[in-house]
BALOBA-1460 file (C-alpha; in Angstrom, 3 decimals):
// residues 235
<rec num="1" residu="m" x="0.007" y="-0.007" z="0.000"/>
<rec num="2" residu="t" x="1.407" y="3.361" z="-0.926"/>
<rec num="3" residu="s" x="0.643" y="7.026" z="-0.448"/>
<rec num="4" residu="p" x="2.058" y="10.286" z="-1.814"/>
<rec num="5" residu="a" x="5.443" y="11.225" z="-0.416"/>
<rec num="6" residu="l" x="5.381" y="13.540" z="2.577"/>
<rec num="7" residu="p" x="7.115" y="16.942" z="2.373"/>
<rec num="8" residu="r" x="10.874" y="16.804" z="2.691"/>
<rec num="9" residu="a" x="10.782" y="18.939" z="5.836"/>
<rec num="10" residu="r" x="8.901" y="16.204" z="7.664"/>
<rec num="11" residu="r" x="11.217" y="13.392" z="6.622"/>
<rec num="12" residu="r" x="14.700" y="12.558" z="7.774"/>
<rec num="13" residu="a" x="17.133" y="9.743" z="7.275"/>
<rec num="14" residu="l" x="20.754" y="9.063" z="8.059"/>
<rec num="15" residu="a" x="23.131" y="8.008" z="5.324"/>
<rec num="16" residu="g" x="26.164" y="6.011" z="6.186"/>
<rec num="17" residu="g" x="27.138" y="2.994" z="8.226"/>
<rec num="18" residu="l" x="28.232" y="2.113" z="11.722"/>
<rec num="19" residu="a" x="30.278" y="-0.991" z="12.417"/>
<rec num="20" residu="a" x="30.767" y="-0.701" z="16.136"/>
<rec num="21" residu="l" x="29.380" y="-2.900" z="18.915"/>
<rec num="22" residu="g" x="27.665" y="-5.192" z="16.441"/>
<rec num="23" residu="l" x="25.621" y="-2.442" z="14.836"/>
<rec num="24" residu="s" x="25.423" y="-1.662" z="11.133"/>
<rec num="25" residu="v" x="23.167" y="1.154" z="10.020"/>
<rec num="26" residu="g" x="22.453" y="2.547" z="6.574"/>
<rec num="27" residu="m" x="19.529" y="4.989" z="6.589"/>
<rec num="28" residu="i" x="18.643" y="6.463" z="3.228"/>
<rec num="29" residu="m" x="16.288" y="9.338" z="2.360"/>
<rec num="30" residu="t" x="13.468" y="8.450" z="-0.017"/>
<rec num="31" residu="n" x="12.042" y="11.307" z="-2.037"/>
<rec num="32" residu="g" x="9.359" y="9.329" z="-3.860"/>
<rec num="33" residu="v" x="6.915" y="6.803" z="-2.541"/>
<rec num="34" residu="a" x="7.522" y="5.784" z="1.062"/>
<rec num="35" residu="p" x="8.949" y="2.272" z="1.598"/>
<rec num="36" residu="a" x="5.892" y="1.426" z="3.700"/>
<rec num="37" residu="s" x="2.936" y="3.733" z="4.129"/>
<rec num="38" residu="a" x="2.080" y="4.713" z="7.677"/>
<rec num="39" residu="a" x="-0.748" y="6.879" z="6.310"/>
<rec num="40" residu="t" x="-2.688" y="4.165" z="4.474"/>
<rec num="41" residu="w" x="-4.011" y="1.370" z="6.652"/>
<rec num="42" residu="p" x="-6.206" y="-1.496" z="5.433"/>
<rec num="43" residu="t" x="-9.954" y="-1.755" z="5.910"/>
<rec num="44" residu="a" x="-11.052" y="-4.865" z="7.749"/>
<rec num="45" residu="n" x="-13.087" y="-7.483" z="5.950"/>
<rec num="46" residu="g" x="-15.206" y="-8.330" z="8.967"/>
<rec num="47" residu="s" x="-14.271" y="-8.747" z="12.640"/>
<rec num="48" residu="q" x="-14.006" y="-11.710" z="14.992"/>
<rec num="49" residu="a" x="-13.873" y="-11.658" z="18.787"/>
<rec num="50" residu="v" x="-11.281" y="-14.039" z="20.243"/>
<rec num="51" residu="t" x="-11.904" y="-15.265" z="23.798"/>
<rec num="52" residu="a" x="-9.104" y="-17.865" z="23.938"/>
<rec num="53" residu="t" x="-5.779" y="-18.095" z="22.144"/>
<rec num="54" residu="i" x="-6.047" y="-19.543" z="18.616"/>
<rec num="55" residu="k" x="-3.290" y="-22.030" z="17.833"/>
<rec num="56" residu="l" x="-2.122" y="-22.142" z="14.224"/>
<rec num="57" residu="s" x="0.173" y="-24.291" z="12.079"/>
<rec num="58" residu="g" x="0.838" y="-24.543" z="8.363"/>
<rec num="59" residu="t" x="-0.418" y="-21.559" z="6.339"/>
<rec num="60" residu="k" x="-3.348" y="-19.398" z="7.428"/>
<rec num="61" residu="d" x="-4.762" y="-16.540" z="5.321"/>
<rec num="62" residu="y" x="-7.401" y="-14.500" z="7.150"/>
<rec num="63" residu="g" x="-8.330" y="-12.399" z="4.102"/>
<rec num="64" residu="m" x="-7.934" y="-9.136" z="6.058"/>
<rec num="65" residu="k" x="-10.288" y="-10.099" z="8.866"/>
<rec num="66" residu="r" x="-9.861" y="-8.205" z="12.135"/>
<rec num="67" residu="l" x="-9.272" y="-10.283" z="15.259"/>
<rec num="68" residu="y" x="-9.646" y="-8.681" z="18.669"/>
<rec num="69" residu="g" x="-9.523" y="-9.881" z="22.236"/>
<rec num="70" residu="s" x="-12.611" y="-10.515" z="24.334"/>
<rec num="71" residu="g" x="-13.194" y="-12.024" z="27.765"/>
<rec num="72" residu="d" x="-9.847" y="-13.019" z="29.273"/>
<rec num="73" residu="l" x="-8.100" y="-11.555" z="26.217"/>
<rec num="74" residu="g" x="-10.054" y="-8.331" z="26.328"/>
<rec num="75" residu="t" x="-8.560" y="-6.369" z="29.222"/>
<rec num="76" residu="g" x="-6.655" y="-4.018" z="26.913"/>
<rec num="77" residu="g" x="-3.868" y="-3.605" z="29.478"/>
<rec num="78" residu="q" x="-0.083" y="-3.421" z="29.140"/>
<rec num="79" residu="s" x="0.718" y="-5.936" z="31.893"/>
<rec num="80" residu="e" x="3.339" y="-8.611" z="31.232"/>
<rec num="81" residu="n" x="2.647" y="-12.321" z="30.668"/>
<rec num="82" residu="q" x="-0.674" y="-11.943" z="28.893"/>
<rec num="83" residu="d" x="-1.832" y="-14.649" z="26.501"/>
<rec num="84" residu="p" x="-1.660" y="-13.956" z="22.766"/>
<rec num="85" residu="i" x="-4.504" y="-13.717" z="20.288"/>
<rec num="86" residu="l" x="-2.640" y="-16.122" z="17.975"/>
<rec num="87" residu="d" x="-0.023" y="-18.745" z="18.884"/>
<rec num="88" residu="l" x="1.961" y="-19.960" z="15.865"/>
<rec num="89" residu="a" x="3.729" y="-23.328" z="15.809"/>
<rec num="90" residu="a" x="7.198" y="-23.441" z="14.278"/>
<rec num="91" residu="g" x="7.045" y="-23.068" z="10.509"/>
<rec num="92" residu="t" x="3.674" y="-21.302" z="10.410"/>
<rec num="93" residu="v" x="2.936" y="-18.712" z="7.705"/>
<rec num="94" residu="l" x="0.305" y="-16.126" z="8.713"/>
<rec num="95" residu="k" x="-1.153" y="-13.824" z="6.049"/>
<rec num="96" residu="n" x="-3.508" y="-10.878" z="5.715"/>
<rec num="97" residu="v" x="-4.885" y="-10.242" z="9.171"/>
<rec num="98" residu="i" x="-5.578" y="-7.194" z="11.309"/>
<rec num="99" residu="i" x="-5.088" y="-7.416" z="15.067"/>
<rec num="100" residu="g" x="-7.539" y="-4.945" z="16.556"/>
<rec num="101" residu="a" x="-8.074" y="-3.725" z="20.096"/>
<rec num="102" residu="p" x="-7.978" y="-5.125" z="22.675"/>
<rec num="103" residu="a" x="-4.908" y="-6.965" z="21.355"/>
<rec num="104" residu="a" x="-3.708" y="-8.848" z="24.480"/>
<rec num="105" residu="d" x="-0.150" y="-10.074" z="23.716"/>
<rec num="106" residu="g" x="-0.686" y="-10.080" z="19.973"/>
<rec num="107" residu="i" x="1.034" y="-12.981" z="18.220"/>
<rec num="108" residu="h" x="3.502" y="-15.548" z="19.570"/>
<rec num="109" residu="c" x="5.843" y="-17.495" z="17.286"/>
<rec num="110" residu="e" x="7.124" y="-20.683" z="18.934"/>
<rec num="111" residu="g" x="9.878" y="-21.058" z="16.307"/>
<rec num="112" residu="s" x="10.546" y="-19.911" z="12.770"/>
<rec num="113" residu="c" x="7.528" y="-18.126" z="11.312"/>
<rec num="114" residu="t" x="6.420" y="-15.717" z="8.600"/>
<rec num="115" residu="l" x="4.040" y="-12.825" z="9.231"/>
<rec num="116" residu="q" x="2.933" y="-11.449" z="5.866"/>
<rec num="117" residu="n" x="0.787" y="-8.308" z="5.630"/>
<rec num="118" residu="v" x="-0.149" y="-8.352" z="9.304"/>
<rec num="119" residu="w" x="-1.395" y="-5.097" z="10.829"/>
<rec num="120" residu="w" x="-1.819" y="-4.049" z="14.469"/>
<rec num="121" residu="e" x="-4.236" y="-1.172" z="15.017"/>
<rec num="122" residu="d" x="-3.509" y="-0.658" z="18.698"/>
<rec num="123" residu="v" x="-0.660" y="-2.765" z="20.133"/>
<rec num="124" residu="g" x="-1.365" y="-4.377" z="23.488"/>
<rec num="125" residu="e" x="1.480" y="-5.815" z="25.570"/>
<rec num="126" residu="d" x="3.523" y="-6.495" z="22.409"/>
<rec num="127" residu="a" x="2.541" y="-6.908" z="18.759"/>
<rec num="128" residu="a" x="4.504" y="-10.153" z="18.334"/>
<rec num="129" residu="t" x="6.893" y="-12.192" z="20.448"/>
<rec num="130" residu="f" x="9.459" y="-14.479" z="18.830"/>
<rec num="131" residu="k" x="10.513" y="-17.596" z="20.749"/>
<rec num="132" residu="g" x="12.484" y="-20.764" z="20.111"/>
<rec num="133" residu="s" x="15.938" y="-21.932" z="21.187"/>
<rec num="134" residu="s" x="17.509" y="-22.899" z="17.849"/>
<rec num="135" residu="s" x="20.091" y="-20.559" z="16.377"/>
<rec num="136" residu="s" x="18.783" y="-21.558" z="12.933"/>
<rec num="137" residu="n" x="15.344" y="-20.030" z="13.580"/>
<rec num="138" residu="v" x="14.317" y="-17.346" z="11.084"/>
<rec num="139" residu="y" x="11.405" y="-15.060" z="11.893"/>
<rec num="140" residu="t" x="10.151" y="-12.975" z="8.968"/>
<rec num="141" residu="v" x="7.841" y="-9.959" z="9.057"/>
<rec num="142" residu="s" x="6.988" y="-8.861" z="5.533"/>
<rec num="143" residu="g" x="4.778" y="-5.841" z="4.977"/>
<rec num="144" residu="g" x="2.126" y="-4.664" z="7.418"/>
<rec num="145" residu="g" x="2.340" y="-2.121" z="10.186"/>
<rec num="146" residu="a" x="1.704" y="-1.306" z="13.833"/>
<rec num="147" residu="k" x="0.746" y="1.735" z="15.834"/>
<rec num="148" residu="e" x="-0.042" y="2.865" z="19.376"/>
<rec num="149" residu="a" x="2.611" y="0.675" z="21.033"/>
<rec num="150" residu="s" x="3.382" y="2.306" z="24.362"/>
<rec num="151" residu="d" x="6.344" y="-0.049" z="24.811"/>
<rec num="152" residu="k" x="7.635" y="-2.643" z="22.299"/>
<rec num="153" residu="v" x="6.259" y="-3.657" z="18.939"/>
<rec num="154" residu="f" x="8.338" y="-6.831" z="18.433"/>
<rec num="155" residu="q" x="9.792" y="-8.697" z="21.416"/>
<rec num="156" residu="f" x="12.660" y="-11.032" z="20.466"/>
<rec num="157" residu="n" x="13.084" y="-13.645" z="23.217"/>
<rec num="158" residu="g" x="14.348" y="-16.625" z="21.244"/>
<rec num="159" residu="a" x="17.484" y="-17.428" z="19.265"/>
<rec num="160" residu="g" x="18.140" y="-16.896" z="15.574"/>
<rec num="161" residu="t" x="17.425" y="-14.123" z="13.098"/>
<rec num="162" residu="l" x="14.554" y="-11.647" z="12.844"/>
<rec num="163" residu="n" x="13.958" y="-9.981" z="9.475"/>
<rec num="164" residu="v" x="11.502" y="-7.075" z="9.250"/>
<rec num="165" residu="t" x="10.934" y="-5.535" z="5.820"/>
<rec num="166" residu="g" x="8.397" y="-3.191" z="4.230"/>
<rec num="167" residu="f" x="6.887" y="-2.275" z="7.602"/>
<rec num="168" residu="a" x="5.215" y="0.924" z="8.888"/>
<rec num="169" residu="v" x="5.233" y="1.910" z="12.543"/>
<rec num="170" residu="q" x="3.909" y="4.992" z="14.352"/>
<rec num="171" residu="n" x="3.463" y="6.140" z="17.944"/>
<rec num="172" residu="f" x="5.712" y="3.472" z="19.485"/>
<rec num="173" residu="g" x="8.319" y="2.759" z="22.127"/>
<rec num="174" residu="k" x="10.755" y="0.409" z="20.390"/>
<rec num="175" residu="l" x="10.134" y="-1.324" z="17.072"/>
<rec num="176" residu="v" x="12.270" y="-4.348" z="18.063"/>
<rec num="177" residu="r" x="13.687" y="-5.254" z="21.477"/>
<rec num="178" residu="s" x="16.057" y="-8.118" z="22.116"/>
<rec num="179" residu="c" x="15.166" y="-9.527" z="25.532"/>
<rec num="180" residu="g" x="17.514" y="-8.238" z="28.190"/>
<rec num="181" residu="n" x="16.274" y="-10.235" z="31.178"/>
<rec num="182" residu="c" x="15.087" y="-13.601" z="29.815"/>
<rec num="183" residu="k" x="16.018" y="-16.574" z="31.976"/>
<rec num="184" residu="t" x="17.891" y="-18.109" z="29.026"/>
<rec num="185" residu="q" x="19.734" y="-15.720" z="26.739"/>
<rec num="186" residu="y" x="20.853" y="-16.111" z="23.134"/>
<rec num="187" residu="k" x="22.797" y="-14.330" z="20.470"/>
<rec num="188" residu="r" x="20.257" y="-12.628" z="18.205"/>
<rec num="189" residu="t" x="20.486" y="-11.085" z="14.742"/>
<rec num="190" residu="i" x="18.040" y="-8.362" z="13.709"/>
<rec num="191" residu="n" x="17.651" y="-7.011" z="10.176"/>
<rec num="192" residu="l" x="15.376" y="-4.025" z="9.442"/>
<rec num="193" residu="s" x="14.853" y="-2.932" z="5.846"/>
<rec num="194" residu="n" x="12.478" y="-0.594" z="4.033"/>
<rec num="195" residu="i" x="10.907" y="0.734" z="7.228"/>
<rec num="196" residu="e" x="8.865" y="3.887" z="7.731"/>
<rec num="197" residu="a" x="8.760" y="5.088" z="11.336"/>
<rec num="198" residu="t" x="6.471" y="7.975" z="12.213"/>
<rec num="199" residu="y" x="7.087" y="9.994" z="15.377"/>
<rec num="200" residu="k" x="6.376" y="9.650" z="18.244"/>
<rec num="201" residu="g" x="8.855" y="6.876" z="18.952"/>
<rec num="202" residu="l" x="11.832" y="6.088" z="21.164"/>
<rec num="203" residu="a" x="14.065" y="3.647" z="19.244"/>
<rec num="204" residu="l" x="14.038" y="1.407" z="16.216"/>
<rec num="205" residu="v" x="15.939" y="-1.442" z="17.823"/>
<rec num="206" residu="g" x="17.394" y="-2.383" z="21.204"/>
<rec num="207" residu="i" x="20.127" y="-5.023" z="21.380"/>
<rec num="208" residu="n" x="22.342" y="-6.720" z="23.955"/>
<rec num="209" residu="t" x="25.930" y="-6.422" z="22.797"/>
<rec num="210" residu="n" x="27.054" y="-8.455" z="25.809"/>
<rec num="211" residu="y" x="25.293" y="-11.491" z="24.288"/>
<rec num="212" residu="g" x="26.665" y="-10.874" z="20.802"/>
<rec num="213" residu="d" x="23.517" y="-9.341" z="19.282"/>
<rec num="214" residu="s" x="23.786" y="-7.493" z="15.990"/>
<rec num="215" residu="a" x="21.413" y="-5.191" z="14.117"/>
<rec num="216" residu="t" x="21.461" y="-4.051" z="10.498"/>
<rec num="217" residu="l" x="19.232" y="-1.191" z="9.378"/>
<rec num="218" residu="k" x="18.746" y="-0.301" z="5.713"/>
<rec num="219" residu="k" x="16.423" y="2.096" z="3.881"/>
<rec num="220" residu="i" x="14.879" y="3.571" z="6.991"/>
<rec num="221" residu="t" x="12.625" y="6.621" z="6.649"/>
<rec num="222" residu="i" x="11.685" y="8.604" z="9.742"/>
<rec num="223" residu="v" x="8.700" y="10.938" z="9.486"/>
<rec num="224" residu="g" x="7.784" y="13.906" z="11.671"/>
<rec num="225" residu="d" x="10.838" y="13.743" z="13.941"/>
<rec num="226" residu="s" x="12.522" y="17.074" z="13.257"/>
<rec num="227" residu="s" x="14.182" y="17.015" z="16.709"/>
<rec num="228" residu="k" x="15.717" y="13.602" z="15.934"/>
<rec num="229" residu="k" x="14.415" y="11.955" z="19.099"/>
<rec num="230" residu="i" x="14.015" y="8.485" z="17.570"/>
<rec num="231" residu="v" x="17.229" y="6.571" z="18.279"/>
<rec num="232" residu="p" x="18.293" y="4.123" z="15.530"/>
<rec num="233" residu="c" x="19.775" y="1.621" z="17.984"/>
<rec num="234" residu="q" x="20.009" y="1.327" z="21.761"/>
<rec num="235" residu="k" x="22.733" y="-0.887" z="23.094"/>
């Protein structure tokens, strides 16, 4: 989904690279169509209340249905350890769904997973949490967007690599956070590409260099942050 480019005065990006403490950043200004459009969000094709976590495996295409929490999943709070709306077994591909409000703890991936064109209208505890102990795990977020995340959008608790591409985020704490206090810790790799982040926001990614984490950021567009308050990477 695309929208007309915003005025140059409201956009910023950093060009160059950093190769210190496991961080590589290349942030490039886009003068044409935004890499992901924070201004154009999908219209739901119906809505479904979810009172208990839905467990998925294989490939599931919701056809742009909105799922939202109800009952035990409908508190709308930010407290930790909430249950998710969707729990994805390792290898699951999830497509074309809107997570509405209340969103509980969004989506959990128990191992490698693909989230394709998934949108969060009002992030609850977290939009998605990535789990799994194998260093070969690959978690892919392709397209979609999230907004109104008072804390984290993506919580990375497991091992492996998280790739986020073509994603829009606005009004958020951190886009991706590598767990800093999990009982078992892992080395994690985070790749962000073709991202549009609209202020307000605190940071694009937070990593733990003491565990060997690394983050690579490419083609990042930041909108409405003339004071440059959004930090590319917190270490």
